[in-house]
C-alpha atoms as a printed R data frame, in Angstrom:
    type eleno elety resid chain resno      x       y       z
1   ATOM     1    CA   MET     A     1 25.558 -29.550 -42.475
2   ATOM     2    CA   ALA     A     2 24.184 -26.180 -43.481
3   ATOM     3    CA   ALA     A     3 23.346 -23.759 -40.708
4   ATOM     4    CA   ASP     A     4 19.710 -23.127 -39.930
5   ATOM     5    CA   PRO     A     5 18.872 -19.846 -41.723
6   ATOM     6    CA   THR     A     6 16.465 -18.908 -38.910
7   ATOM     7    CA   THR     A     7 19.130 -18.889 -36.184
8   ATOM     8    CA   MET     A     8 20.139 -15.590 -34.664
9   ATOM     9    CA   ALA     A     9 23.463 -14.330 -33.408
10  ATOM    10    CA   LEU     A    10 23.594 -13.723 -29.645
11  ATOM    11    CA   ASP     A    11 24.186 -10.033 -30.191
12  ATOM    12    CA   ASP     A    12 20.967  -9.820 -32.234
13  ATOM    13    CA   LEU     A    13 18.724 -10.914 -29.364
14  ATOM    14    CA   PRO     A    14 16.734  -8.139 -27.669
15  ATOM    15    CA   PRO     A    15 18.304  -6.725 -24.458
16  ATOM    16    CA   GLU     A    16 15.050  -7.417 -22.581
17  ATOM    17    CA   MET     A    17 15.606 -11.150 -23.031
18  ATOM    18    CA   PHE     A    18 19.076 -10.892 -21.513
19  ATOM    19    CA   ASP     A    19 17.669  -8.899 -18.602
20  ATOM    20    CA   ASN     A    20 15.208 -11.688 -17.834
21  ATOM    21    CA   ILE     A    21 17.973 -14.296 -17.957
22  ATOM    22    CA   PHE     A    22 20.302 -12.320 -15.715
23  ATOM    23    CA   ASP     A    23 17.530 -11.594 -13.203
24  ATOM    24    CA   PHE     A    24 17.132 -15.340 -12.648
25  ATOM    25    CA   LEU     A    25 20.890 -15.628 -12.035
26  ATOM    26    CA   ILE     A    26 21.214 -12.688  -9.656
27  ATOM    27    CA   ASP     A    27 21.771 -15.004  -6.659
28  ATOM    28    CA   ASP     A    28 24.074 -17.343  -8.601
29  ATOM    29    CA   LYS     A    29 27.262 -15.314  -8.732
30  ATOM    30    CA   ALA     A    30 29.302 -18.011 -10.482
31  ATOM    31    CA   SER     A    31 26.859 -18.356 -13.390
32  ATOM    32    CA   LEU     A    32 26.372 -14.621 -13.628
33  ATOM    33    CA   HIS     A    33 30.129 -14.089 -13.759
34  ATOM    34    CA   ALA     A    34 30.381 -16.704 -16.529
35  ATOM    35    CA   CYS     A    35 27.818 -14.753 -18.548
36  ATOM    36    CA   THR     A    36 30.064 -11.693 -18.509
37  ATOM    37    CA   LEU     A    37 32.760 -13.696 -20.309
38  ATOM    38    CA   VAL     A    38 30.626 -14.807 -23.275
39  ATOM    39    CA   SER     A    39 31.046 -11.664 -25.332
40  ATOM    40    CA   LYS     A    40 31.505  -7.927 -25.062
41  ATOM    41    CA   CYS     A    41 27.768  -7.521 -25.487
42  ATOM    42    CA   TRP     A    42 27.035  -9.924 -22.626
43  ATOM    43    CA   TYR     A    43 29.619  -8.202 -20.461
44  ATOM    44    CA   GLU     A    44 27.957  -4.827 -20.843
45  ATOM    45    CA   LEU     A    45 24.438  -6.203 -20.357
46  ATOM    46    CA   SER     A    46 25.182  -8.425 -17.361
47  ATOM    47    CA   ARG     A    47 27.407  -6.026 -15.440
48  ATOM    48    CA   ARG     A    48 24.539  -4.113 -13.877
49  ATOM    49    CA   HIS     A    49 23.006  -7.407 -12.703
50  ATOM    50    CA   LYS     A    50 26.339  -8.668 -11.389
51  ATOM    51    CA   PHE     A    51 26.649  -5.657  -9.088
52  ATOM    52    CA   ALA     A    52 22.935  -5.347  -8.271
53  ATOM    53    CA   ILE     A    53 23.336  -6.837  -4.769
54  ATOM    54    CA   VAL     A    54 26.539  -6.160  -2.847
55  ATOM    55    CA   LYS     A    55 27.361  -7.378   0.671
56  ATOM    56    CA   VAL     A    56 30.342  -5.832   2.447
57  ATOM    57    CA   THR     A    57 31.747  -7.284   5.670
58  ATOM    58    CA   GLY     A    58 33.985  -5.444   8.090
59  ATOM    59    CA   ARG     A    59 36.794  -8.001   8.081
60  ATOM    60    CA   ASN     A    60 40.237  -7.015   6.797
61  ATOM    61    CA   ASN     A    61 39.284  -3.337   6.398
62  ATOM    62    CA   ARG     A    62 36.715  -4.190   3.724
63  ATOM    63    CA   PHE     A    63 34.520  -1.226   4.643
64  ATOM    64    CA   GLU     A    64 37.396   1.098   3.814
65  ATOM    65    CA   GLY     A    65 38.211  -0.913   0.700
66  ATOM    66    CA   PHE     A    66 34.627  -0.642  -0.542
67  ATOM    67    CA   PHE     A    67 34.584   3.123  -0.067
68  ATOM    68    CA   SER     A    68 37.842   3.394  -2.032
69  ATOM    69    CA   PHE     A    69 36.345   1.207  -4.767
70  ATOM    70    CA   CYS     A    70 33.373   3.571  -5.038
71  ATOM    71    CA   TYR     A    71 35.734   6.491  -5.584
72  ATOM    72    CA   THR     A    72 37.764   4.720  -8.284
73  ATOM    73    CA   GLN     A    73 34.913   2.873 -10.065
74  ATOM    74    CA   PRO     A    74 31.932   5.268 -10.023
75  ATOM    75    CA   ASP     A    75 30.500   3.780 -13.226
76  ATOM    76    CA   VAL     A    76 30.291   0.330 -11.616
77  ATOM    77    CA   VAL     A    77 28.695   1.349  -8.310
78  ATOM    78    CA   THR     A    78 25.836   3.043 -10.152
79  ATOM    79    CA   HIS     A    79 24.499  -0.495 -10.775
80  ATOM    80    CA   ILE     A    80 24.134  -1.330  -7.053
81  ATOM    81    CA   ARG     A    81 20.458  -1.674  -6.108
82  ATOM    82    CA   GLU     A    82 20.839  -3.379  -2.724
83  ATOM    83    CA   LEU     A    83 23.745  -2.746  -0.351
84  ATOM    84    CA   ILE     A    84 24.312  -4.738   2.842
85  ATOM    85    CA   PHE     A    85 26.929  -3.841   5.443
86  ATOM    86    CA   VAL     A    86 27.720  -6.655   7.896
87  ATOM    87    CA   GLY     A    87 29.502  -5.680  11.109
88  ATOM    88    CA   GLY     A    88 30.900  -7.767  13.916
89  ATOM    89    CA   GLY     A    89 34.348  -7.513  15.404
90  ATOM    90    CA   GLU     A    90 37.738  -9.041  16.024
91  ATOM    91    CA   ARG     A    91 38.052 -11.389  19.007
92  ATOM    92    CA   MET     A    92 40.810 -10.206  21.348
93  ATOM    93    CA   VAL     A    93 43.124 -12.204  23.619
94  ATOM    94    CA   ASP     A    94 41.080 -11.245  26.696
95  ATOM    95    CA   TRP     A    95 37.929 -12.558  24.935
96  ATOM    96    CA   GLY     A    96 36.734  -9.057  24.316
97  ATOM    97    CA   VAL     A    97 35.570  -7.937  20.886
98  ATOM    98    CA   ARG     A    98 36.974  -4.961  19.019
99  ATOM    99    CA   PRO     A    99 34.270  -3.864  16.563
100 ATOM   100    CA   PHE     A   100 35.102  -3.286  12.925
101 ATOM   101    CA   VAL     A   101 35.221   0.424  12.157
102 ATOM   102    CA   PHE     A   102 32.581   1.911   9.865
103 ATOM   103    CA   GLN     A   103 33.291   5.606   9.268
104 ATOM   104    CA   TYR     A   104 30.092   7.526   8.664
105 ATOM   105    CA   GLU     A   105 31.746  10.408   6.833
106 ATOM   106    CA   ASP     A   106 33.328   8.020   4.302
107 ATOM   107    CA   PHE     A   107 29.915   6.543   3.554
108 ATOM   108    CA   ILE     A   108 28.075   9.845   3.257
109 ATOM   109    CA   TYR     A   109 30.520  11.071   0.615
110 ATOM   110    CA   ILE     A   110 30.092   8.020  -1.649
111 ATOM   111    CA   LEU     A   111 26.305   7.991  -1.255
112 ATOM   112    CA   PRO     A   112 25.630  10.281  -4.270
113 ATOM   113    CA   SER     A   113 27.423   7.808  -6.566
114 ATOM   114    CA   LEU     A   114 24.980   5.014  -5.597
115 ATOM   115    CA   LYS     A   115 22.388   6.280  -8.040
116 ATOM   116    CA   SER     A   116 20.422   3.008  -8.337
117 ATOM   117    CA   LEU     A   117 20.422   2.144  -4.625
118 ATOM   118    CA   ARG     A   118 16.966   1.150  -3.379
119 ATOM   119    CA   LYS     A   119 17.651  -0.918  -0.258
120 ATOM   120    CA   LEU     A   120 20.304  -0.253   2.382
121 ATOM   121    CA   THR     A   121 20.866  -2.624   5.308
122 ATOM   122    CA   PHE     A   122 23.159  -2.277   8.320
123 ATOM   123    CA   ARG     A   123 23.525  -5.638  10.069
124 ATOM   124    CA   GLY     A   124 25.288  -5.424  13.429
125 ATOM   125    CA   VAL     A   125 27.313  -2.396  12.309
126 ATOM   126    CA   GLN     A   126 28.676   0.096  14.814
127 ATOM   127    CA   ILE     A   127 28.744   3.385  12.927
128 ATOM   128    CA   LEU     A   128 31.371   5.891  14.035
129 ATOM   129    CA   GLY     A   129 32.474   9.319  12.875
130 ATOM   130    CA   ASP     A   130 31.122  12.801  12.328
131 ATOM   131    CA   VAL     A   131 27.349  12.669  11.887
132 ATOM   132    CA   GLY     A   132 27.105  16.447  11.538
133 ATOM   133    CA   LEU     A   133 28.128  16.357   7.893
134 ATOM   134    CA   GLN     A   134 24.524  16.194   6.767
135 ATOM   135    CA   ASP     A   135 24.147  19.942   7.312
136 ATOM   136    CA   ALA     A   136 26.252  20.633   4.217
137 ATOM   137    CA   PHE     A   137 24.185  18.227   2.117
138 ATOM   138    CA   VAL     A   138 20.799  19.280   3.444
139 ATOM   139    CA   ALA     A   139 21.531  22.769   2.151
140 ATOM   140    CA   THR     A   140 21.277  21.366  -1.393
141 ATOM   141    CA   ARG     A   141 17.613  20.447  -0.695
142 ATOM   142    CA   ALA     A   142 17.951  17.341  -2.871
143 ATOM   143    CA   PRO     A   143 18.153  13.857  -1.283
144 ATOM   144    CA   LEU     A   144 21.436  12.042  -1.839
145 ATOM   145    CA   ALA     A   145 19.564   8.770  -2.377
146 ATOM   146    CA   CYS     A   146 15.964   7.602  -2.821
147 ATOM   147    CA   LEU     A   147 15.516   4.333  -0.920
148 ATOM   148    CA   ASP     A   148 12.544   2.032  -0.800
149 ATOM   149    CA   VAL     A   149 13.878   0.416   2.394
150 ATOM   150    CA   LEU     A   150 16.401   1.443   5.065
151 ATOM   151    CA   GLU     A   151 16.984  -1.377   7.548
152 ATOM   152    CA   PHE     A   152 18.933  -1.610  10.800
153 ATOM   153    CA   ARG     A   153 19.459  -5.078  12.291
154 ATOM   154    CA   LEU     A   154 21.155  -4.078  15.511
155 ATOM   155    CA   GLY     A   155 22.085  -7.582  16.694
156 ATOM   156    CA   ASP     A   156 24.777  -7.294  19.376
157 ATOM   157    CA   VAL     A   157 25.142  -3.563  18.781
158 ATOM   158    CA   HIS     A   158 23.322  -1.797  21.620
159 ATOM   159    CA   ALA     A   159 21.994   1.393  20.114
160 ATOM   160    CA   GLY     A   160 22.345   4.513  22.223
161 ATOM   161    CA   PRO     A   161 22.313   8.276  21.647
162 ATOM   162    CA   HIS     A   162 24.839   8.039  18.802
163 ATOM   163    CA   PHE     A   163 22.524   5.694  16.907
164 ATOM   164    CA   LEU     A   164 19.759   8.287  17.085
165 ATOM   165    CA   MET     A   165 22.146  10.881  15.647
166 ATOM   166    CA   VAL     A   166 23.099   8.535  12.798
167 ATOM   167    CA   LEU     A   167 19.458   7.732  12.108
168 ATOM   168    CA   SER     A   168 18.485  11.391  12.102
169 ATOM   169    CA   SER     A   169 21.366  12.242   9.788
170 ATOM   170    CA   LEU     A   170 20.554   9.489   7.275
171 ATOM   171    CA   LEU     A   171 16.856  10.319   7.174
172 ATOM   172    CA   SER     A   172 17.643  13.978   6.599
173 ATOM   173    CA   VAL     A   173 19.812  13.353   3.523
174 ATOM   174    CA   MET     A   174 17.904  10.429   1.998
175 ATOM   175    CA   SER     A   175 14.350   9.841   0.863
176 ATOM   176    CA   VAL     A   176 13.191   6.640   2.613
177 ATOM   177    CA   GLY     A   177  9.940   4.783   2.032
178 ATOM   178    CA   THR     A   178 10.131   2.140   4.787
179 ATOM   179    CA   LEU     A   179 12.353   2.178   7.874
180 ATOM   180    CA   LYS     A   180 12.924  -1.212   9.535
181 ATOM   181    CA   ILE     A   181 14.614  -1.555  12.920
182 ATOM   182    CA   SER     A   182 15.151  -4.689  15.003
183 ATOM   183    CA   GLY     A   183 17.364  -5.503  17.974
184 ATOM   184    CA   GLN     A   184 18.261  -4.090  21.366
185 ATOM   185    CA   MET     A   185 17.998  -0.408  22.097
186 ATOM   186    CA   HIS     A   186 19.158   1.622  25.087
187 ATOM   187    CA   ARG     A   187 16.857   4.540  25.712
188 ATOM   188    CA   ARG     A   188 18.810   5.747  28.734
189 ATOM   189    CA   GLY     A   189 20.552   9.013  27.968
190 ATOM   190    CA   PHE     A   190 18.469   9.830  24.896
191 ATOM   191    CA   ASP     A   191 17.621  13.491  24.591
192 ATOM   192    CA   VAL     A   192 14.176  13.610  23.031
193 ATOM   193    CA   GLY     A   193 14.228  17.368  22.764
194 ATOM   194    CA   ALA     A   194 13.791  19.492  19.668
195 ATOM   195    CA   ARG     A   195 17.375  18.982  18.501
196 ATOM   196    CA   SER     A   196 17.000  15.192  18.404
197 ATOM   197    CA   LEU     A   197 13.713  15.066  16.500
198 ATOM   198    CA   VAL     A   198 14.012  13.123  13.258
199 ATOM   199    CA   SER     A   199 12.541  14.840  10.196
200 ATOM   200    CA   PRO     A   200 12.569  12.317   7.333
201 ATOM   201    CA   CYS     A   201 12.231  13.500   3.736
202 ATOM   202    CA   ARG     A   202  9.669  10.807   2.851
203 ATOM   203    CA   LEU     A   203  8.723   8.031   5.225
204 ATOM   204    CA   ALA     A   204  5.625   5.965   4.498
205 ATOM   205    CA   LEU     A   205  6.046   3.093   6.962
206 ATOM   206    CA   LEU     A   206  7.998   2.306  10.134
207 ATOM   207    CA   GLU     A   207  8.555  -1.367  11.041
208 ATOM   208    CA   VAL     A   208  9.912  -2.185  14.503
209 ATOM   209    CA   ASP     A   209 10.027  -5.117  16.918
210 ATOM   210    CA   PHE     A   210  6.814  -5.911  18.749
211 ATOM   211    CA   LEU     A   211  7.911  -4.070  21.883
212 ATOM   212    CA   GLY     A   212  5.929  -1.176  23.267
213 ATOM   213    CA   GLU     A   213  9.048   0.767  24.168
214 ATOM   214    CA   HIS     A   214 10.267   0.637  20.562
215 ATOM   215    CA   VAL     A   215  6.960   1.854  19.141
216 ATOM   216    CA   GLY     A   216  6.505   4.639  21.664
217 ATOM   217    CA   PHE     A   217 10.107   5.741  21.383
218 ATOM   218    CA   PHE     A   218 10.060   6.185  17.624
219 ATOM   219    CA   GLU     A   219  6.704   7.898  17.707
220 ATOM   220    CA   ARG     A   220  8.253  10.468  20.055
221 ATOM   221    CA   ILE     A   221 11.472  11.158  18.153
222 ATOM   222    CA   LEU     A   222  9.778  11.692  14.776
223 ATOM   223    CA   ALA     A   223  8.972  15.336  14.240
224 ATOM   224    CA   PRO     A   224  5.275  16.312  14.271
225 ATOM   225    CA   GLY     A   225  3.661  15.933  10.867
226 ATOM   226    CA   THR     A   226  6.200  13.312   9.714
227 ATOM   227    CA   ARG     A   227  5.009  10.292  11.693
228 ATOM   228    CA   PRO     A   228  4.096   7.392   9.368
229 ATOM   229    CA   PRO     A   229  1.971   4.353  10.203
230 ATOM   230    CA   VAL     A   230  3.815   1.970  12.541
231 ATOM   231    CA   GLN     A   231  3.887  -1.760  11.824
232 ATOM   232    CA   SER     A   232  5.134  -3.780  14.788
233 ATOM   233    CA   HIS     A   233  5.851  -7.507  14.617
234 ATOM   234    CA   TRP     A   234  7.246 -10.402  16.600
235 ATOM   235    CA   ARG     A   235 10.839 -11.477  16.196
């Protein structure tokens, strides 16, 4: 049987059509991976969709492994649009929990390579390390990332003074549209003086739990002139 003269080769289809197909498959990793194997053309077109959403858990040193991957595959990580870090910990013999280690300085150094990143979520992550590194980056006057959403789901992580330092550091090196925070927070020991004021590059909206102490606290730590509208909600 003769081939239909109106048929088109896959490589002749417009890239926009492939983009629409791959967008529908973004949550179906198996199908999206299969698309990368069809042809070289499909591999190149689908790769940025395949790595659009990345979730990294702390088990088996995966935080460290992800940071190493970013160093060795910078062309791949430029496709990441949403990045989710999931914390937790290792259950010990005495029923205690040793939290998975997330080194802040390792993250801050790979941040410039995440050029397409628009949403960053920390879910139950205890962030450790030197949070003073932002001073070197702030001197460049250019944000390391431009996020639509920065979200902290504290979960079992009880945020204290160190969390405020991490938050201040991230907001000083990134441009953030919406900041979302939920979970428990320990205000005891917080220094709400001039040194702890958070001065975000661009913050249009702050979403917090519907708790008066959360709303009032964040209104106090944001530097004058940088306080966005606050949207509180029930959890």
